[in-house]
N, C-alpha and C positions, 0 to 999 in steps of 0.2 A: 488630468489626463499627462499634469510635467511627468509627476515619479511612476509611472504606467511607462512612457516613452524616454525614459532616463536611458543614459549607456548601461550604469550598475543594473539596472531592470531588465532589460533588451540580455547583456553578460549573463546573468543568471536562469533566464528561461529559454535559452541554447542549451547551459548545462543541464536543465531540468529533463526538458526535452530528449539530450543528447542519452541520459541513463533510460529513459524508457525504451522496451523490444520494440513496440511498436513506431520509432521513429524511422527501423526498417522498412515500415511499409508507406508503400506510395501513395498519393493522394489521384487524381483524376489526372494532372497536369502530369504523372508516373517520376515525379521525385520524390527521395530522401534525404532526413539529414547529411547522409551522404556528398551529398551536391550542394553541400552550404560550408564543408567542414576546410577546405582552402581559401573560403572569403579570408579576408582582413577582418577584425574586429570594424575597423572605422568604418569596411562599410556596408557590415551584413548591418553594422546598429542602424546606419543612414539609410539604406535598404527600409528597418521595419520603422526611423520613423518616418519616412513619406506615405509608407502604407495607413499608418493613423491620421496623415492629413486629409486625404480624402480616400476613407475605407472603402473597398469594395470586395466583397469575398470570392474567391474563386468557385468553380462547382465542388459539389460533397458529392467522389464517389462512393455507394454504396453496395454494400454484400452483405451474404447473408449469411448466421450458423446455423445449428441444429441448436435447441434450445433440449432440455432433460423429458420433454413428454412430449417428443419427436415433429415440434411443428421449429419454423426457422424464423429466428431473431434478426429483424433488422438492422447493420449497423451504417453510419453513415462518417467515414474518414474523409477530413480535410486536407486542401492541400497542405504541403508544413509551413510556406510561410503563412498561413490561416491560425496552426500548428500554434506557431510560434506565438502570432500577436494575444491570441487565446490565453496562452501562457503566461503573459506577459502581466494581460488582464486579471488573470484569474491570482497570480504574487497578492498581486495588491487588494484585490475583495474579497479575498479570505478569511484574513484579520480582521475588516470590518464588518464580516456576516458573523465568525464564530464566536467573537463579542454578544452577539445576539441569538445564538440558536441555543433550543433546547439541551439541556443535559442528558437526559436521552434516546437524542439523534442519535445514531452511531456511522450507519453508512455514508459513507464517503467523505469525511471527514481527517485531520492528521492525528495519527495516535489516538483508533479509535481501530474497533474491530469490532466483528460477530460474536468474538466471546464476547465483547462489554455490555451487548443484546443482550444474550443468551443468560448473563452474570442478572442482570438489572432483571429477565423474567422472572427467575429459581429467586429473589430477594424477593417477590412478589409475593409469590407466593406460597414459600414456604418460613417468611419470618412476616408477613405483611396478614396473612392468611386471606390470599383472594385468589378463590374458587373459581372464579364466573370472568371466564375471557371471551371480549368481544374480536372473531377472526372477522376482517374486514381486504378484499382485495378488490385491489384498486383496474378498474376496467383500460389496455394500454392504456397505461399513465404517460409514457416517456411522452406517448405519439398520439396524445389529445392535452398537455399543455395550452391553455389560453395563452398565445403571444404578452398581446395588452395586459390582461391579469401579472404577470409574474413582471413585466417591466414596470408595473404601481407596486409591485410588490417590493421591489427594488428601489422605488424612490421612497416606499413611508420605512426601509431600513433604515435612510442617509446614504443613501450613491446617488446624487443629484448632481452630477454629471453633467449636462445635457449631450455634449459629445458624446460620452461616452457608451452610456444608454442609448443612442443611437446608433453607435457600434455593434452592442450589442445584438438590437435590432434588426441590422443586418445580418447579422452572426443567425441568427434564431431563422432569413428568410433565406438561408443562401439557397441558388438554386440546387438539387437533384439530381445528379448524371442517370436520365430513364426516367425520374417522375415528374418534375418541373418546381414549382417554385410552393413551397410548404407552407397552409393558410395558420397551424397550430404546431405544436411538439417540439422539444430539445432531443435532439438526435444522437441515439445514443452513437460511443466514439469518439463525438466533441469532446477536448479537456473539459472546459467550462462550462459541460452539459451535465454533470453532476455536479457540482457547487448552486445553478442554476436552476434544478432537482430539488433541494434542501429550500431553496428560499419558498418556493411554492408551499413546500409541505412545511413550514417552522411556523406557517400562521393555524393549521391544525394542529400543531403542538401546542400550541400557548391556548390557543382556543378547550384544546380538553383539559390543558392544566388549570384553566380558567374556570371550571367547572366544579374545580373540588378545593385543589393541594394553592393556587393562586388568590384564592376567593380576601378577598378582604376579611379583615372581623375589626368587631366593633372593639377591641380592648388589644393594644399594642403589649405582644408578649413577649417572656422574655428568651431568645433561643441562644444556644451554648453553640459556639464555634468549636468546629475539631481541631486535630492540631497538623490535620491536613488539607483545610482548610474549608470541609464542608458544613452541612449548619445542619445543625440538630432541630426539628420543626415539629417535636414530639408536643408540645406545649398547644402547639394552632393545629393541629391533625387533632387534637383530642376532646378544643373546644368546638371545632367542626363538626368532630360526630356526634353530637348533643344539635346538630340541626337536620334540617329535614334533606339537605343535598346530596347527594350521590358522590361515594365517595368512588374514584373513577382515577386510575392511572396511566399514561404508553408510555409504549417501549414502540423503538422504529427504529431499522434499519431500511434508507432509503424510502422507497414505496411499499417493501414488510412492516408491517403493522402491528402488535396489541392492546387492546383498551382493558387494562385487567378492572376485575368489578369485585363488591365482595356482596350483593346479592343479582338473584337472578333476575328482580324486578326492572333493576336498576340494570342490565344491562343489556335489557328489552327495550327501554325507551333510550339507553344510549346508541343500542344501532340502529335505530331509526333515525337518533337524533344528527348524527353522524352520517350517515346515508343523504341526508336532504342538507343538510352542511355542503358535502362535498359537489350537491347536483345542483346547489344554488348560491355559492359560494367562490366553488372553480372551477363549475362546467365540468364534472366529472363522474363520470358512471361507477357501479361499484360490477361486482362479477358474482349475479343472485348463487352457483350453483358454489363458488368458492367460500362465500362469506356465506357467516355464521355465528353461533353464542354457544361455546362449548363448560359446560360442566364436567369441570378439571379433577375430580375425585368421583366419575366415573370415566370421563372421557380424556385422549392422548389430544393434545393439538399439536398441529405440525411447527417449526417454526425456523426459518437458516439452515434445514440440514437437520435437525433434532426432535425429536417426539416429548410432549413431557405431559407428565401427571401426577397428580397427587393424592401418594399413599400414606396413608394410614398408618401408624408406626408407633408405639404407646399409647398414653394419659396424661391427659394436660393432670393441673394437679386440682382441678375443679371435676373431675372427672370425664369429660369430653377427649374425642380423638385430637390425638396428635398426630399434623400429614409431615410429611419427608414429600422430595422431588424426586421423583426417578425419573428418567431421561436418556432416551437409546437413537439409534441413526436411525433416521425415518428409511421407509421401506425404499422410499425413490431414491436417497441418496447411497443407499447398500449395493443396491442394482447400477448403479453409477460407479463408484467405488471397483463392484466384481467385473464387470465389461470392462476397464481401464487395463484392471488387473492382466485379465488373458490377451488384449492386446498387445502390452508390454515384455506377457512372456509369449508370444505369438511373437514378437522379436525376436528376442534373445535365442527363439529357436531356427530360425533364419540364420543366423549368421554361426559358425563357426569357426571361424577364423578370433585368434585371443585379442586384437586389438579394439574389433569389431563388437564380437562378446561384452568384452569389460563397459563398453562404453553404452550399450543395454540394460547390461545389469545395474552399472548405476541412474539410468533413468528411473529403474523398477523400484530403487532403492529409495532415490527420491521423491518418489511419490509415495514409495511406503510410509516416509519417515514426513512427509507434511499430513495425512491421513491420518495419518495417529496423533501428529499434534493439534490439528482440527477438530478432534474427535473424543482427543482422552476426556474432554470434561462432561461426557455422557457419565448418568452413573453406571448404566450396567455396556458400558463401549466392550470390556470383558467379553462376555454373552454374545455379541453382540458380531465382532470381529471374531469372534470363535468359527460363528457358521459360517463368514464371510472364509473362512480357511478353510475351511472345509470345499468346496472347491476350488478355492485358488489353489490347493496343495496338488487334486486332482487333475488339477492340469497342469502344471507343475513338473507330477510325477509322466502325466502322458508325453506332455511333451518331450521335457530334456531325456526321460530315461537314465542312460549310463553317464551322461554329464554332471547330475545331482548328486551332489555325494555329501556324505559328514567331512567337517571341515577341520582343517589339521595346518589346527593353531598353530602352528611352526612356521609353514609356508603359506599362512591366511594373509590375506589383498582386502583391504578399506577397512581405515583403523577407525572412523565414527560410527558404521555398522556395528565392529568388534566391540568397541567402548558400552557400543544403548544395546545392545543384544546377546552378547555375548556366554549370558548365563541362559538365555533360552533354549531348550531339549531340541527345538524346533527348527533353529538355525543351520542353515545346508551352503552350499558355495558348487559354481561353476570355473570352469580353469581359476581357483584355487581365489577366485574372487567370491568374497563374501555375500550373500541373496538375503535381504532383510526380511524373517520371518512374519506374517501379517497380522498372526495371531497375536502378538507377543507383546502385548500396550495397556498400562493403568493410566486407571482413573485420576485425575487432578481438578482439583475446586477452580471454576472460573473466575476473573481476575474483572474489580470494576474497574475504568480506566482511572490512572491516581491525577489526584489533579496539583500535581505538583509538575507533571508533564505537558509541556507546552512550548512551543517551537517559535514564542512573541516575546517571552522574557529571556531573560540572562540565564538564569534559576534554570526557567523551566530545558531550556535549551542543553545547561550541565546535563538534567539529570536524563534526557536523552542521548547526551553524544557523551558517552561516561571516557571514551579512546579518545575523545579530541582533546581531555585534560590538561595533558602537556604541551598542544602546542602552542602560541604566541598567536592570539588571533591578530592583535593587531598587526601583527605581520601579513596572519591571511588575509584583513579586509585587505590591506594595502597591494594584496597584487591582485585583490579583485577589481579597485578601483583602477590601477595602474597596470592596464595588458600593455605591451608589447607590440608598439603602434605596428612594425615594419612583419610581422608577424601575422599567420591564421589564425583567425578566432580555438581552430579544436587544439590547435599551442597552446595557446593563452588558457587556455578551458584545463587542458591537461599538466599545464604549470601547476596549478593551485590541486588542480589531485593528488598530485607528486608531490609536494610541499606536506598536507594532510594523511599521505599513505607513508611517507618517509619519516614520519614528525619530527619533521623540521630540521633535518638529521642531513649532514652530505651520503653520499652512497658511495664514498670512495670512505673519508676519514672517517664517518660515525662521528662527528661531532658535529652541537643543535649548531646554524647557521643567524645570524645578524640578515637585518632586512638585506643590508648593503655587499654580501659574502655570496647572496642564493644565483645561479645559475643555472637555465638549464639545457641540458647538454644533448645531442643526436647521438648514442649510439652507431650508428651508419649513416654515415654524414649523407647530408640531402641532394651534392652531388654524385654522389656513390651509387643514390635510388633510396635512398632512406628516407620518410615520409614523420609526420607530426604525430602519427598516435600514440598513444601511451606505453604500450610495449616500449616503443626508442628512442619514449626518456625518460632522462635523470635529472634527478637536484641535484647538484653539486658545490661543491664554493669553487667561489672567485679563481683564485689561486687552482687550482687541480684541473677547473678546464681548458687554465693556458697552458698547465704543460704538459696534459692529452696533444693539446695542437702543435705543443713549442717544437719547431727545430732546427731552431740556435742551441750550442751547447753548451755555451757560457747559462743562456735563461734558462736554458733545464736545470743547471746547478745552484742560479740564482734563485730556484722554485723550490727545487729541494732539498736545501740549505733553511727556506722560511717555512715549508711545511711540514717537516722532520718525520715524511710516513714510514711506517715498519713492510718488512721483507711484505707481505701481502698487504698493505697500502698498495707497492709497488709493485706488486703481479696482475691488481685491480686494471690502477694505471696500463698495465702493457699492455693489459687484451683490449682495454677499452684503443689504445692507440695502434693498435693493429688491426682493430676496424676500421680506422681510417687509415690505412694503408700507410703508418710509420715506422719507422725502427722502435725500435726498446730501449726505452734505460735501465743503464746497467745498474748492478746496485752495488753502491761504495762497504 
């Protein structure tokens, strides 16, 4: 518990919570992260540390959001204090669990995505020739997790701090407003819930792996290690295929998983075995209507918004058919895309003034960019979006009519849209603002997670944060560990963000700052109504800071001589002095 309740970990938790849009959503007590931003770092740390001593969670606010099938999904929103406590625990538990999770578990994990899961599924079909897939849907997974079983699984993973276990147990049993105290389940909406769900199903991952790929062999086969750190297990697999074992591999994203098999008979046996294992071992039932065995040579299998199938293409050297993966956007996803596009077009239609229309067009463009990025890994993505575009373009023409025009590139606004879609003949504009053509998309191959990407090692962090390589990380760490005690938690957090955002340079001089030279300046002073928000602060040199606030002429001249500012830099200083209601500095 020492690391979890440390000052540094609590400060990091606040920082991570604040960067999440959900921090503005109130819990049952009506409070958000804004209610804490004026607290001093010292007081916030003391408050959270005290909460850990005798932890009692507050009521969880219950809300419902619509699902794609028309039903409602219940969410539990803890109080902001409880979210901070959960974040503190998550930051310490996650690295422990990550080291023990299976490589083909992709959901709710750092630097992993649905794209990685699709890439793995396509590899199973196209490269390994596994054309039978076991599709199992767990009925109400998040609502039916056994608390006792989960805590035992945490203990088995090596998480054996009894006080921590009791705190997590209290979180799981926290009262839900209007419902009562749950006897099972992990509430969707809790910060730590995704990690807990992965802990539950991690046992399933390794059980499936133990049926084939992790099965011990009589002989120790020599396996090559690739440059990316992955192990070539081909010699082991070749030996296992000579046995009566059932070749199978799991690919999982959260509670949505597939088991790929070589034979239908193997798939049938694994379907029944997995069903029984989930029931006996985890106390979970499957949905009979959604669970099935699919022959990918004949039928599509849906996964994460895609439809996957094996299509014959050419012949192998032995004369057998060669199969490749063909993939489409699922019908359900297509309907959701069309529905959302129509809603956004309706928003543009309702606003005739330029400023509001620009905002609505920006939302529509962001939506199109997002779905193109996600679904571009489908092999037939162009065909699918062409069908969608027929309906979307008709809505655009019907709703916007005379406002929708062919673009005049000399006047056209929206640089990102022009760069990406400028060659499309379907590019249009409204009020000289580019409107992204929904049909203009190209296929790209999905990517596996790069093994070098790992936020828990120095090399891995360098691979993630390419833009931070020019920073002095020792100074960044110093700022994190040494908050200004007299300032708010918001001020100290933004000080760190600004140092990173300004690449460690003074906002006035552009010079790289040493540790002892760093000062954080309020553009509008607090006594004049300024606050500790990110936009009202900037990192500057200590002498520049003194110059901005200096009133004595001799002190001003001394600082000017020391700093040797250019005319442009003096203008920037004067702008800041003006916001402090001080007279401008005259140029020599």
